[in-house]
C-alpha distance (Angstrom), angle and dihedral (degrees) to the residues before:
residue distance angle dihedral
M1 . . .
K2 3.76 . .
D3 3.80 117.2 .
I4 3.72 113.3 -102.9
S5 3.94 94.5 -129.3
D6 3.80 88.0 56.4
V7 3.78 89.5 51.9
L8 3.72 96.5 50.5
D9 3.82 92.5 44.3
D10 3.76 96.6 49.0
N11 3.78 118.6 128.5
S12 3.86 120.7 -81.2
S13 3.81 95.4 -116.3
D14 3.85 90.5 67.6
W15 3.86 91.2 38.0
D16 3.82 92.4 71.2
D17 3.79 92.7 46.3
W18 3.84 108.5 99.1
H19 3.82 92.1 -160.3
W20 3.85 89.0 58.6
Q21 3.75 91.4 47.4
M22 3.82 91.6 53.3
R23 3.83 90.8 47.0
Q24 3.75 92.1 57.5
K25 3.78 93.6 49.8
P26 3.84 95.0 100.7
A27 3.80 91.7 55.7
C28 3.80 93.2 47.6
S29 3.76 91.7 46.2
D30 3.69 95.5 53.6
L31 3.79 113.3 113.8
G32 3.83 94.6 -143.3
N33 3.77 90.5 52.9
L34 3.78 92.7 47.5
A35 3.77 92.8 47.2
S36 3.85 89.0 54.0
L37 3.67 86.9 57.8
G38 3.81 94.7 50.5
L39 3.97 92.2 -115.9
V40 3.84 94.5 118.3
S41 3.66 136.1 16.0
P42 3.87 119.2 -86.2
E43 3.89 86.6 -123.5
A44 3.78 93.4 56.3
K45 3.76 114.7 127.3
Q46 3.80 129.5 -154.0
Q47 3.72 110.2 -104.8
R48 3.93 132.7 -154.8
R49 3.81 87.6 -90.4
R50 3.80 104.2 55.4
V51 3.72 125.6 -140.6
G52 3.82 114.6 -105.8
L53 3.72 123.2 -167.2
T54 3.88 135.3 151.7
P55 3.88 125.6 -147.7
Y56 3.73 88.6 -98.5
N57 3.92 91.9 57.1
V58 3.72 92.7 46.3
K59 3.80 93.9 49.2
L60 3.80 89.8 48.9
L61 3.69 91.2 53.9
L62 3.76 94.2 49.5
N63 3.82 90.1 49.4
L64 3.85 94.5 48.4
K65 3.86 89.6 47.7
V66 3.85 88.3 64.5
T67 3.81 101.3 32.3
D68 3.89 109.8 26.2
P69 3.94 116.4 27.6
K70 3.84 90.8 -179.5
G71 3.71 91.3 48.9
Y72 3.81 90.9 46.8
R73 3.75 91.6 53.3
A74 3.77 91.0 49.1
E75 3.75 92.8 51.2
T76 3.83 93.8 43.0
L77 3.94 91.1 52.1
Q78 3.85 90.5 49.6
S79 3.83 95.1 46.2
F80 3.76 103.0 41.8
L81 3.86 130.1 51.4
S82 3.82 116.6 -134.3
P83 3.76 113.8 -102.4
T84 3.84 110.7 -92.9
D85 3.75 136.7 170.9
K86 3.86 89.8 -148.5
N87 3.81 119.0 105.4
E88 3.73 97.0 179.2
K89 3.72 128.5 132.5
H90 3.71 118.2 -109.2
Q91 3.72 119.5 -83.2
W92 3.77 91.6 -152.3
F93 3.76 113.2 85.1
W94 3.73 117.7 174.2
A95 3.67 93.1 -177.4
K96 3.77 123.1 56.7
R97 3.76 110.6 -100.7
H98 3.80 104.1 -124.1
D99 3.72 90.7 164.7
L100 3.79 95.5 63.4
I101 3.70 122.2 87.9
S102 3.83 89.6 -148.7
S103 3.83 90.3 57.9
W104 3.85 88.9 52.2
L105 3.78 91.6 51.0
W106 3.78 94.9 43.5
A107 3.86 91.6 54.6
R108 3.75 90.5 53.0
L109 3.85 99.3 46.9
P110 3.87 112.6 113.4
I111 3.80 93.4 -116.1
P112 3.82 121.6 128.9
A113 3.88 112.8 -93.5
F114 3.75 94.0 -124.8
L115 3.84 90.9 58.3
K116 3.87 94.0 50.3
T117 3.78 89.0 48.8
L118 3.91 91.3 47.3
F119 3.79 92.7 57.5
T120 3.86 106.0 26.3
G121 3.75 102.9 23.1
R122 3.74 123.3 -143.5
G123 3.82 107.5 -83.1
S124 3.76 123.4 -161.1
D125 3.78 120.3 -67.3
T126 3.88 111.4 -107.3
S127 3.80 101.1 165.5
I128 3.86 84.4 132.1
R129 3.85 110.5 58.4
A130 3.87 114.2 -113.7
L131 3.79 90.4 12.1
E132 3.69 121.9 100.9
N133 3.78 130.3 -173.9
M134 3.81 129.6 -176.3
Y135 3.70 103.7 143.1
P136 3.87 127.0 52.9
N137 3.83 96.3 -119.5
T138 3.76 102.3 30.5
D139 3.87 131.7 75.0
V140 3.78 126.7 -172.7
V141 3.82 123.2 -148.2
I142 3.83 115.1 -155.8
A143 3.78 95.7 -150.7
T144 3.82 97.4 179.2
A145 3.76 144.1 -16.3
V146 3.79 95.2 -129.5
C147 3.84 127.4 103.6
A148 3.77 133.0 175.9
R149 3.90 89.4 -126.3
H150 3.76 128.5 21.4
C151 3.78 103.7 -129.5
S152 3.87 113.3 -146.1
F153 3.70 91.6 -134.8
C154 3.80 98.4 48.4
F155 3.85 110.4 137.6
R156 3.89 89.2 -163.5
E157 3.85 87.7 63.2
V158 3.85 93.4 -131.4
G159 3.83 105.9 -174.9
D160 3.77 93.6 44.0
A161 3.81 116.9 97.1
Q162 3.81 87.1 -149.9
G163 3.79 96.4 43.3
E164 3.80 129.2 121.6
A165 3.77 95.7 -99.5
A166 3.79 92.1 49.0
R167 3.84 90.9 49.9
M168 3.71 97.0 43.2
T169 3.85 100.6 51.8
G170 3.77 138.8 33.1
G171 3.80 140.7 165.3
M172 3.78 128.2 -17.9
E173 3.66 94.4 -82.5
I174 3.71 93.2 60.1
V175 3.71 91.4 46.1
M176 3.71 94.1 50.3
N177 3.81 92.2 48.6
A178 3.90 84.8 57.8
V179 3.85 91.1 50.8
N180 3.80 92.7 49.4
A181 3.87 90.0 48.6
I182 3.93 89.3 53.4
I183 3.78 90.1 52.3
T184 3.75 92.8 48.0
R185 3.84 90.7 48.7
K186 3.84 89.6 49.7
T187 3.78 92.1 -135.4
P188 3.96 110.1 -177.3
H189 3.84 99.0 -153.1
V190 3.67 122.5 47.7
L191 3.76 131.2 179.7
V192 3.92 118.8 -164.9
T193 3.84 108.3 -159.2
G194 3.81 140.2 139.6
G195 3.03 138.7 136.7
D196 3.78 83.3 -34.1
P197 3.77 115.1 -46.5
L198 3.81 91.6 -154.6
T199 3.73 89.8 71.9
R200 3.76 85.6 72.3
N201 3.81 111.2 93.7
N202 3.80 118.5 -106.3
Q203 3.77 95.3 -100.3
Q204 3.78 92.5 55.1
L205 3.81 93.0 42.8
R206 3.79 90.0 53.6
Q207 3.75 89.5 52.0
I208 3.68 93.5 52.0
L209 3.88 99.2 42.2
T210 3.86 100.3 37.9
P211 3.82 97.5 74.4
L212 3.72 90.8 47.1
V213 3.75 95.0 48.7
Q214 3.82 92.9 48.6
S215 3.78 94.8 45.2
E216 3.75 112.4 106.0
T217 3.79 92.7 -149.0
V218 3.77 95.8 57.6
Q219 3.88 105.1 90.9
V220 3.81 100.4 169.1
L221 3.82 125.1 26.6
R222 3.77 118.6 -172.0
L223 3.82 123.2 -171.9
A224 3.82 110.7 -160.6
T225 3.82 116.9 -151.1
R226 3.82 137.3 159.3
L227 3.93 91.4 -170.4
V228 3.71 88.7 98.0
V229 3.75 88.4 77.2
D230 3.81 102.9 15.2
L231 3.89 97.8 46.4
P232 3.78 108.2 3.2
M233 3.89 93.0 170.8
R234 3.75 87.9 76.9
F235 3.79 86.0 78.0
Y236 3.80 92.9 52.1
D237 3.85 87.2 72.7
E238 3.79 105.3 107.8
E239 3.83 92.4 -159.2
L240 3.72 90.6 57.2
L241 3.83 93.6 46.1
A242 3.77 93.0 49.6
M243 3.91 89.8 50.8
L244 3.78 92.5 49.9
R245 3.82 91.1 47.5
D246 3.78 89.3 52.0
F247 3.84 91.3 50.5
A248 3.72 93.2 48.6
Q249 3.87 91.6 49.9
Q250 3.81 93.6 46.3
M251 3.82 91.0 53.3
K252 3.87 93.8 43.6
R253 3.85 89.9 54.9
R254 3.83 89.4 60.5
H255 3.86 91.8 42.3
A256 3.72 93.0 -107.1
S257 3.90 128.6 122.7
F258 3.75 137.2 -120.0
R259 3.78 114.1 -162.6
I260 3.87 138.4 176.3
V261 3.77 118.0 -144.1
T262 3.79 117.0 -161.6
H263 3.81 132.2 -178.5
V264 3.78 121.9 -131.3
N265 3.92 121.9 169.3
H266 3.93 102.0 173.1
S267 3.75 136.0 28.4
C268 3.82 89.4 -126.5
E269 3.80 87.4 73.0
L270 3.90 90.5 61.1
T271 3.84 94.4 85.1
P272 3.74 125.0 162.4
E273 3.75 88.2 -96.2
A274 3.78 92.7 53.5
V275 3.84 90.6 45.0
R276 3.82 87.3 56.2
A277 3.67 91.9 49.2
L278 3.80 91.8 53.5
E279 3.82 91.7 47.8
N280 3.78 90.3 53.0
I281 3.69 90.9 51.0
Q282 3.76 94.4 49.8
A283 3.79 91.9 45.9
C284 3.79 84.9 65.1
G285 3.81 89.4 61.9
I286 3.80 95.1 -108.1
E287 3.71 124.6 137.6
V288 3.81 115.3 -127.4
M289 3.86 120.8 -148.4
D290 3.76 127.1 -169.7
Q291 3.88 129.0 -148.5
T292 3.79 117.3 -168.7
A293 3.81 128.9 -164.6
V294 3.79 117.6 -147.7
L295 3.82 105.6 -130.6
H296 3.80 127.9 178.0
G297 3.73 114.4 -106.4
I298 3.80 91.8 12.9
N299 3.67 110.0 63.8
D300 3.82 110.9 -17.1
D301 3.77 98.4 125.5
V302 3.82 131.3 78.6
A303 3.84 94.0 -118.3
T304 3.73 95.4 56.5
L305 3.71 97.2 43.8
R306 3.91 92.0 44.8
E307 3.83 89.9 50.7
L308 3.90 90.9 50.3
L309 3.86 98.7 42.0
M310 3.81 95.5 46.5
K311 3.91 91.2 47.8
L312 3.79 88.4 52.2
D313 3.83 90.5 49.8
R314 3.73 90.9 48.3
L315 3.79 88.5 52.3
G316 3.88 92.5 54.7
V317 3.85 94.1 -106.3
R318 3.81 116.6 137.6
N319 3.80 113.4 -127.8
Y320 3.80 97.8 -130.7
K321 3.76 109.7 168.9
L322 3.70 141.8 4.4
Y323 3.73 113.2 -159.7
H324 3.71 136.3 -158.5
S325 3.74 111.1 -131.7
M326 3.81 117.0 -94.2
P327 3.82 122.5 -124.3
V328 3.76 97.4 -107.0
E329 3.79 117.3 166.4
G330 3.79 110.9 -100.9
T331 3.68 97.9 16.7
E332 3.87 99.9 86.1
Q333 3.79 91.9 117.7
L334 3.85 88.8 61.3
R335 3.85 95.8 50.5
V336 3.76 124.6 104.7
P337 3.74 123.2 -151.4
Y338 3.80 115.3 -106.9
R339 3.80 90.8 -121.0
K340 3.81 93.1 58.3
F341 3.79 89.0 44.4
R342 3.71 91.9 55.4
Q343 3.79 91.5 47.0
L344 3.86 90.5 53.0
V345 3.77 89.2 50.1
G346 3.80 91.2 54.0
E347 3.84 93.2 46.7
L348 3.83 92.7 48.9
H349 3.80 88.5 56.5
Q350 3.67 88.1 57.1
W351 3.82 99.7 42.7
L352 3.92 100.8 38.6
P353 3.76 134.1 70.6
G354 3.73 113.0 -114.7
T355 3.79 94.0 -105.2
S356 3.85 91.5 57.3
V357 3.87 97.9 50.7
P358 3.75 115.1 100.6
Q359 3.86 126.7 -156.0
A360 3.83 109.8 -98.0
N361 3.77 118.2 -136.8
L362 3.72 139.2 -178.9
V363 3.90 108.7 -146.4
T364 3.84 111.3 -144.2
L365 3.86 134.8 165.1
V366 3.83 87.3 -98.6
G367 3.83 95.0 54.0
K368 3.89 137.4 -85.5
M369 3.79 119.1 -34.0
P370 3.70 118.6 -150.7
V371 3.83 111.2 -128.0
S372 3.78 120.1 -151.0
P373 3.78 124.7 -179.3
K374 3.92 88.7 -102.6
G375 3.78 88.5 49.8
R376 3.99 101.5 -129.0
W377 3.77 116.2 -173.4
I378 3.81 93.9 22.6
L379 3.82 123.2 86.2
P380 3.79 125.0 -175.6
V381 3.75 113.4 -132.2
P382 3.87 107.0 -133.1
F383 3.86 120.1 -107.5
T384 3.72 90.7 2.2
N385 3.88 135.8 89.8
R386 3.86 90.2 -123.8
L387 3.79 130.0 109.3
L388 3.69 121.7 -157.5
C389 3.84 106.7 -135.5
R390 3.85 132.1 -168.5
S391 3.88 115.3 -151.3
F392 3.78 127.8 -150.6
R393 3.79 85.4 -99.7
G394 3.74 91.9 58.3
E395 3.81 90.8 -109.3
W396 3.86 118.8 146.7
Y397 3.90 120.0 -137.7
L398 3.59 136.9 177.2
F399 3.85 107.2 -132.7
K400 3.91 118.7 -163.3
D401 3.81 107.8 -125.0
A402 3.81 127.7 -168.3
W403 3.86 111.8 -89.6
D404 3.94 108.0 -91.0
I405 3.71 108.9 -159.9
G406 3.85 90.6 -176.1
R407 3.76 92.7 57.2
H408 3.72 93.8 45.8
L409 3.87 91.8 50.1
R410 3.78 90.0 52.6
E411 3.82 91.7 48.3
A412 3.81 91.0 48.0
T413 3.94 89.6 47.2
T414 3.82 92.1 47.6
A415 3.87 90.7 49.1
L416 3.77 94.0 47.8
I417 3.85 93.5 48.8
T418 3.79 89.0 49.3
V419 3.69 93.5 52.8
V420 3.78 93.8 45.4
L421 3.86 90.9 50.7
L422 3.78 90.5 49.9
L423 3.81 93.4 48.9
V424 3.79 89.4 50.5
A425 3.76 98.5 40.2
I426 3.89 99.0 45.7
P427 3.77 94.0 64.5
L428 3.78 93.9 42.3
L429 3.88 90.3 51.9
K430 3.79 88.9 51.9
Q431 3.79 92.5 52.1
S432 3.81 91.8 47.3
E433 3.68 96.0 52.1
I434 3.89 113.2 132.3
P435 3.77 108.0 -127.0
I436 3.76 113.6 -120.3
T437 3.81 111.4 -130.4
H438 3.80 116.2 -158.0
R439 3.75 102.6 -132.1
T440 3.87 96.5 -171.2
E441 3.90 92.0 110.3
Q442 3.76 90.2 43.6
L443 3.78 93.9 53.7
Q444 3.58 91.3 52.1
T445 3.88 93.1 61.6
V446 3.87 95.0 47.4
M447 3.84 106.9 128.4
R448 3.78 98.8 175.4
V449 3.89 142.9 3.2
A450 3.80 124.7 -126.6
V451 3.76 131.3 -175.0
L452 3.80 116.7 -136.7
A453 3.73 115.3 -144.7
D454 3.84 134.7 162.6
K455 3.66 91.7 -100.4
L456 3.77 96.9 53.6
G457 3.74 126.3 78.1
Y458 3.73 120.6 -108.1
P459 3.85 130.3 -140.6
D460 3.91 88.4 -125.0
A461 3.84 138.2 -5.8
W462 3.85 95.2 -105.8
A463 3.88 88.1 66.0
R464 3.90 87.3 73.4
Q465 3.73 91.8 66.7
R466 3.81 94.7 50.8
F467 3.85 112.5 104.6
I468 3.85 96.8 177.2
P469 3.70 131.9 62.7
F470 3.80 116.7 -87.9
V471 3.76 139.3 179.1
E472 3.82 121.7 -123.5
N473 3.78 126.3 170.3
N474 3.88 94.7 -15.8
T475 3.73 90.8 -48.4
L476 3.87 126.1 114.5
Y477 3.78 107.0 -144.1
I478 3.90 118.9 -160.2
P479 3.72 113.4 -165.3
V480 3.82 114.8 -139.4
H481 3.72 108.6 178.4
G482 3.86 126.2 -162.9
L483 3.83 95.8 30.9
C-alpha cells in the first residue's frame, strides 16, 4: 500500500484525475495512515462499515483542522462512524426485505394491514433488483453500491459488504434490467442513484442513461451524486460534461427535464474545487438541486444552515429538500429530535429569502412527510421517542425519533401539574356542592304565585340575587329580571 504522505504530495496533474483519486482510496481509508495524520485515534478499530476517503477528502480534513475547527468537526462527524461494540445489522430498511424469511412470514400473518403498516411501515418495492418504487409516479435506479466517501449517516450502508446498497444492486446486467423495466412501466419520473452513479465510468454511465433520456415516457430524469463535494474533479472530465450536455439538450427538445441532485450539509464542503464543479455542470445547461440532512453537531443551528443555504442560492443551486435524519443503526449521536427540526424549519422561514428556503421532510417507511412549523401530519406520542405519522396514502406509521429530553420533561411537568390540580380541585368541588332541596312538600303549600320584577318590592334584599323560582310564605315567586 502506498504511503499516505506520498499520496497527498503527489503532483498536480494526477490530483485532478478522478480515476487516480479513486485508486488511492485504500491508502487514504487505512486507519493506521489516518492515525499518523492525527485524524483518528491510534486505538481506532475498523468497523463493519468501513471508512472510505479519497486524497481530496483527507486533504480537506487536514486544511479544516488548521483553519476552521467547526468545519473540521462537521467533516469528521460525516466521515467517521462513532466507536461502538455493536456489530448488528441496521434496523432501518428503506427497501422491503424480500431476501429475509422473516419478511416473507410477516407479510403472510393474518394481521390487519393497517397494524402491519403502523409498526413496520411499508418500505419501497424492490421486487426487481436495483429498482426501487415507493411513489406511484417515481422509480429509483440503484446504479452502484460504490461512493467516493462513505458517509457516516448513509442509510444505504455504503461501505458495508452486506449493506443495503450492496444487496440491492449488482453488475451492469442487473442495472440495465431495472432500466428496461422502467421504460416498460412508462414511469414519468426517474431518479438514478446508488451509491454514487458517477463512480461508474463514462461508458457505463452512457449505457444506463441513454435509454432513459431517449424514452418518450420519462418526463423528468434526476441524477443523484455527492461527487460535487466529495470528488469535484469528476466534473473536470470533458467527456463526461459533453455527454451530460447532450443528454440535457435531447430531453429539452422533447420538453422534458434532466437535472442533477447533489447533497451538501455544511458550507465548508463548498471549496473552490466544488464551486468549479458546479459551474461546469451549470455551463451544460443543467439545473442543480441540493438536498441537506440536518445532523447533530454538523448543521443543527440556524446560523450554519442559513450560511449554507444562502451560499447555495448564490451559486445558482436550488435548495430542494431539507431532511430530518433517519434512524440508522449506529448514528444515534447524529440525530436531531423532531421538535428541534421543526423549530429550525420555522426559524429558517423567518431568516431566509423565499428562493433559499427548501421544503422540509421527515422520511419514514411509508413515505416522505411534509414538515411545517406547526407540524401538521406528525403527532408526538407522549413519554416515548415515537411520532405518529400520516402518509399521503392515509396510512399511519410509528416513526422512531431521537430521544428528546426537553419534550419529555415538559410532558412530565404538564402531567404532574394536571394531577395536582385535580387532587386540589376535586375536594373543593365536593365542599362547594349546592344542596338540592326537594320542594315537593313546599309546592303543595303554595297558595298564590307572584312575579318578581325590578319595579316591585321584595320581602328582603337577598331575593334580588335569585334567578330561579322559589317559595316564600306560601307564595311561589318567579323572578323576571329586566322588566
